[in-house]
C-alpha positions in Angstrom: -50.0 39.3 -16.6 -48.2 42.4 -18.0 -49.2 44.3 -21.1 -47.1 46.7 -23.2 -48.0 50.4 -22.8 -48.2 51.9 -26.2 -46.9 55.4 -26.7 -44.9 55.4 -23.5 -41.4 55.6 -25.0 -41.3 59.4 -25.0 -42.5 59.5 -21.4 -39.8 57.0 -20.4 -37.1 59.0 -22.1 -38.3 62.2 -20.5 -38.4 60.4 -17.1 -34.7 59.3 -17.6 -33.7 62.9 -18.5 -35.5 64.2 -15.4 -33.8 61.6 -13.3 -30.4 62.7 -14.5 -31.2 66.3 -13.8 -32.4 65.4 -10.2 -29.3 63.3 -9.7 -27.1 66.3 -10.5 -29.0 68.7 -8.3 -28.4 72.4 -8.0 -25.7 73.3 -10.7 -24.4 76.0 -8.4 -23.2 73.3 -6.0 -20.0 71.4 -6.8 -20.6 67.9 -8.2 -19.6 64.9 -6.1 -16.8 63.0 -7.6 -16.4 59.2 -7.5 -13.2 59.6 -5.5 -15.1 61.8 -2.9 -17.7 59.1 -2.5 -15.2 56.4 -2.2 -13.1 58.1 0.4 -15.7 60.0 2.5 -18.7 57.6 2.3 -16.6 54.5 2.6 -19.1 52.6 4.9 -21.8 53.0 2.2 -19.3 51.9 -0.4 -18.5 48.8 1.7 -22.1 47.8 2.0 -22.6 48.0 -1.7 -19.5 45.8 -2.3 -20.7 43.3 0.3 -24.3 42.9 -0.9 -23.2 43.3 -4.6 -20.6 40.5 -4.2 -17.9 42.5 -6.0 -14.9 44.1 -4.3 -14.2 47.3 -6.2 -14.5 50.5 -4.3 -14.4 52.7 -7.4 -17.3 50.8 -9.1 -19.3 50.8 -5.8 -18.8 54.6 -5.5 -19.9 55.1 -9.1 -23.0 53.0 -8.5 -23.9 55.0 -5.4 -23.6 58.2 -7.5 -25.7 56.8 -10.3 -28.3 55.6 -7.8 -28.6 59.0 -6.1 -27.5 57.4 -2.8 -30.1 54.6 -2.9 -27.9 51.7 -1.7 -30.2 48.9 -2.8 -30.3 50.4 -6.3 -26.5 50.7 -6.3 -26.3 47.0 -5.2 -28.5 46.1 -8.1 -26.2 48.0 -10.5 -23.1 46.3 -9.2 -24.7 42.8 -9.4 -25.8 43.5 -12.9 -22.3 44.6 -13.9 -20.8 41.6 -12.2 -22.6 39.2 -14.5 -20.7 40.7 -17.5 -17.2 40.0 -16.0 -15.1 37.0 -17.2 -14.0 34.6 -14.5 -10.3 33.7 -14.8 -10.1 31.4 -11.8 -10.5 31.1 -8.1 -8.3 32.4 -5.4 -7.0 30.5 -2.4 -8.9 30.8 0.9 -7.7 33.9 2.6 -5.8 33.5 5.9 -7.3 36.0 8.3 -4.8 35.0 11.0 -2.3 36.9 8.8 -4.5 40.0 8.7 -2.9 43.4 9.2 -5.5 44.6 11.7 -6.8 48.1 11.9 -9.3 47.1 14.5 -9.3 44.0 16.8 -11.5 43.7 19.9 -12.7 40.9 22.1 -15.6 40.9 24.6 -14.4 37.7 26.2 -10.7 38.2 27.0 -9.4 41.6 28.3 -5.7 40.8 27.8 -5.9 39.1 24.5 -2.6 37.9 23.0 -1.6 40.4 20.4 -3.5 43.2 22.1 -6.8 44.9 21.4 -7.0 47.8 18.9 -10.0 50.0 18.9 -9.3 51.4 15.5 -11.7 53.8 13.7 -15.0 53.2 15.5 -18.2 55.0 16.5 -18.5 52.9 19.7 -17.4 55.6 22.1 -18.7 58.7 20.4 -21.5 60.7 22.0 -23.8 60.7 18.9 -24.0 64.4 18.9 -24.0 66.3 15.6 -20.6 67.8 15.0 -21.3 71.2 13.4 -17.6 71.7 12.8 -18.0 69.3 9.9 -20.3 71.8 8.2 -17.5 74.3 8.1 -15.6 71.9 5.8 -12.3 72.4 7.7 -9.3 70.2 7.6 -9.7 67.0 9.6 -7.4 66.6 12.7 -4.6 64.1 12.1 -4.9 61.0 14.2 -1.9 59.7 16.2 0.0 56.9 14.6 2.1 53.9 15.8 4.3 51.3 14.2 2.2 48.4 12.8 2.5 45.1 14.7 4.6 42.5 13.0 3.8 38.8 12.6 0.5 36.9 12.6 -2.4 37.8 15.0 -3.9 34.5 16.2 -7.6 34.1 16.6 -8.8 34.4 20.2 -11.1 31.5 19.9 -8.1 29.4 19.3 -7.1 29.7 22.9 -10.4 28.1 23.9 -9.6 25.3 21.5 -6.6 24.3 23.5 -8.8 23.2 26.4 -11.4 21.7 24.2 -13.9 24.3 25.5 -15.2 25.3 22.1 -16.5 23.1 19.3 -13.8 22.3 16.7 -14.7 23.2 13.2 -14.0 20.3 10.8 -11.6 21.2 8.0 -12.7 20.3 4.4 -11.1 20.5 1.0 -14.5 20.3 -0.7 -15.3 23.2 -3.1 -18.3 25.0 -1.7 -21.3 25.8 -4.0 -21.2 29.2 -5.6 -24.5 31.1 -4.9 -23.6 33.6 -7.7 -23.6 30.9 -10.3 -26.0 28.3 -9.0 -29.6 28.7 -7.6 -30.3 28.2 -4.0 -31.3 24.7 -3.0 -32.7 23.7 0.3 -31.7 22.2 2.7 -28.5 24.3 2.4 -25.1 23.4 3.9 -23.4 25.9 6.1 -21.1 27.4 3.4 -24.1 28.2 1.2 -26.0 29.7 4.1 -23.0 31.9 5.0 -22.8 33.1 1.4 -26.5 34.0 1.4 -26.2 35.9 4.7 -23.1 37.8 3.5 -25.1 39.0 0.4 -28.3 39.5 2.4 -29.8 42.8 3.3 -28.0 44.3 6.3 -31.3 45.5 7.9 -33.0 42.1 7.5 -30.1 40.2 8.9 -29.7 42.7 11.8 -33.4 42.3 12.7 -33.1 38.5 12.7 -30.0 38.7 14.9 -31.7 41.1 17.3 -34.7 38.7 17.5 -32.3 35.9 18.7 -31.0 38.2 21.5 -34.6 39.0 22.6 -35.4 35.3 23.1 -36.5 34.0 19.8 -34.1 31.0 19.4 -32.5 32.0 22.7 -28.8 32.2 21.8 -26.7 34.1 24.3 -23.6 35.2 22.4 -20.3 37.0 23.2 -18.2 38.6 20.5 -15.1 36.3 20.9 -13.3 38.4 18.3 -14.0 41.2 15.8 -11.2 42.1 13.5 -10.9 44.4 10.5 -7.9 44.7 8.3 -6.2 43.9 5.0 -5.5 40.3 3.9 -3.5 39.1 0.9 -5.3 37.3 -1.9 -3.4 34.6 -3.5 -4.1 32.6 -6.7 -2.5 29.4 -8.0 -0.9 29.8 -11.4 -0.7 26.4 -13.2 2.1 27.5 -15.5 4.2 28.5 -12.5 3.4 25.7 -10.2 2.9 27.9 -7.1 0.6 30.7 -5.8 1.3 34.4 -6.2 -0.2 37.3 -4.4 -2.5 39.2 -6.7 -3.7 41.9 -4.3 -5.1 42.9 -0.9 -8.6 43.3 0.3 -10.1 44.7 3.5 -12.3 42.3 5.4 -14.3 42.3 8.6 -14.4 39.0 10.5 -16.5 38.1 13.5 -16.5 35.0 15.6 -19.1 34.8 18.4 -18.9 32.4 21.3 -22.2 30.9 22.3 -23.4 28.9 25.2 -24.2 25.2 24.5 -25.5 22.8 27.1 -24.6 19.7 25.1 -26.7 17.1 23.4 -26.9 13.4 22.9 -23.9 13.6 20.5 -22.0 16.7 21.8 -20.5 17.4 25.2 -21.2 20.8 27.0 -19.0 23.3 25.3 -19.0 26.7 23.6 -20.0 26.9 19.9 -19.4 29.5 17.3 -21.2 31.8 14.9 -19.3 33.2 12.0 -19.4 36.3 9.9 -17.1 37.5 7.1 -17.7 40.5 4.8 -15.9 43.0 2.6 -14.6 46.3 4.0 -15.4 47.7 7.5 -18.9 46.4 7.9 -18.9 45.2 11.5 -22.7 45.5 12.2 -23.3 43.1 9.3 -20.6 40.7 10.4 -21.9 40.4 13.9 -25.5 40.0 12.7 -24.4 37.4 10.3 -22.6 35.4 13.0 -25.7 35.5 15.3 -28.0 34.2 12.6 -25.4 31.6 11.4 -25.4 30.2 15.0 -29.2 30.2 15.1 -29.4 28.2 11.9 -27.1 25.5 13.3 -29.7 24.2 15.7 -30.2 20.9 13.8 -26.5 20.0 13.3 -25.9 20.7 17.1 -28.9 18.5 18.1 -30.8 21.5 19.6 -34.6 21.9 19.8 -36.3 24.0 17.1 -38.1 26.7 19.0 -40.0 27.8 16.0 -38.1 31.1 15.8 -37.8 32.9 12.5 -34.0 32.9 12.7 -34.1 29.1 12.9 -36.2 28.7 9.8 -33.7 28.1 7.0 -36.2 28.6 4.2 -37.6 31.8 5.8 -34.1 33.3 6.3 -32.4 32.4 3.1 -35.4 33.0 0.8 -36.1 36.5 2.2 -32.7 38.0 3.0 -31.8 39.0 -0.5 -32.8 42.7 -1.0 -32.6 42.6 -4.8 -35.0 39.7 -5.1 -37.3 41.4 -2.5 -37.1 44.8 -4.2 -37.9 43.2 -7.6 -40.9 41.4 -6.4 -42.2 44.3 -4.3 -41.8 46.9 -7.0 -43.2 44.9 -9.8 -46.7 45.6 -8.5 -46.5 49.2 -9.7 -46.1 48.0 -13.3 -49.1 47.8 -15.5 -51.6 45.0 -14.4 -54.5 46.3 -16.4 -55.8 42.9 -17.7 -55.5 41.3 -14.2 -57.3 44.2 -12.5 -60.1 44.3 -15.1 -60.8 40.6 -14.6 -61.0 41.2 -10.8 -63.1 44.3 -11.3 -65.6 42.3 -13.4 -65.6 39.5 -10.8 -66.4 42.0 -7.9 -69.2 43.6 -10.0 -70.7 40.2 -10.7 -70.6 39.2 -7.0 -72.2 42.6 -6.0 -75.0 42.1 -8.6 -75.7 38.6 -7.3 -75.7 39.9 -3.7 -78.0 42.7 -4.6 -80.4 40.5 -6.6 -80.6 38.1 -3.6 -81.3 41.0 -1.2 -83.6 42.9 -3.5 -81.5 46.1 -3.1 -81.3 48.9 -5.6 -78.4 48.7 -8.1 -75.3 50.7 -7.4 -73.8 52.9 -10.2 -70.6 51.3 -11.5 -67.2 53.0 -11.7 -66.1 54.2 -15.1 -63.3 52.2 -16.7 
C-alpha cells in the first residue's frame, strides 16, 4: 500500500523548479525551439506520434522538449493530452495505393511497376560521424525530380494475380478502438495491429528479431516498404459525401512469408502488415514480422512456444507507458509494506536462532 508523505510539498515544488532549470540547461546556449525539434529531430517526433496515438508534429515536438528528450515521457504526455480532446467523428480508411511516395522499395521484385525510390534513408550511409555537422553549416541541396502521377499499386497485388499469396478478406465491420476500450483476449487481428502500432519500438523490434533467429521460424521478405503522404477523408452527413480534411505521412510495410500450407490452406505466401505514422520504417517492419508470428493459429500452424507467438505475452507487455508506470511505482513510498516484511524477516530469524541456540543478532534501526 502507499502512504502520504507529510511535509513533502515544498520538496516536490523545489524538485519541479530544479527540473525546469535542468531542462533549460546553460543559459549561454540558445534555447531549442519547438520548430527546430519538429524539423531537425523528425524521427523522434514521429516515434512520439506513433506510440502516443496522436498525429500532431508540433505537439510531439513540444512533448519532447518538456520531457528533456525522454521519448517515453513525451509519449506519456501526448497520451494524457489526447484524452482531453473531443472526438468529432471517424475518418474513412486511408487508401495507401494513392500514396504520394517519398520512399518505396521492395526486396522481392527488382523491376517493380512504378519503380523503386530510395528516398531519405540511412541504409547506404557508412555510419561514420560527420563532424561537418558540428560546424552548423548550410545543408547541401538534394537533387529533385518531378513527382510521379497516378496511383502506385501495391507490389503484393501482383502475387495475388497468380493466387500465390493469401487473399485478405475484406470487411465492413468497425474494428474495436484500443484507445477507448480495454484490451480483451483473445484479440482479433485489427486489435493486435493497434496494440503493436502503439507498442514500444524496442520491444517490438526485439520480438521481430527473435522470429528471425528461429523462435517461431518465420522467414520473411519485405514485399514492399513505402513512406509518403496520404489524404484523410471524412464523411459529412449534412453534405452527403466525403471531403478531404488533410494529409498525413505514413509508413506501410507488407512482408511476404513462406507458408507450406495446412489442412485448410494450400501452399502459398502469407503476409505480415505494419502501418505507422511518419517515417518510422524500423517499427513498421518489426510490426509486420510480429503480426505474422501471431497469426499461427488462424493459418493452422504449430505453436512452437516462441514468445512472439504468445498473444497474451506480446500484447500485455508491449505498451511502454503501462510498463513504465508499473516499473517506476516501486520507487514510491512503500513504508507500511516494507515494515511488515521487515518484522516478518526478524521473526523468522529469531525462530531460526532459537532453534539453533545461536546468539541474537543486533537489529537494524528503523
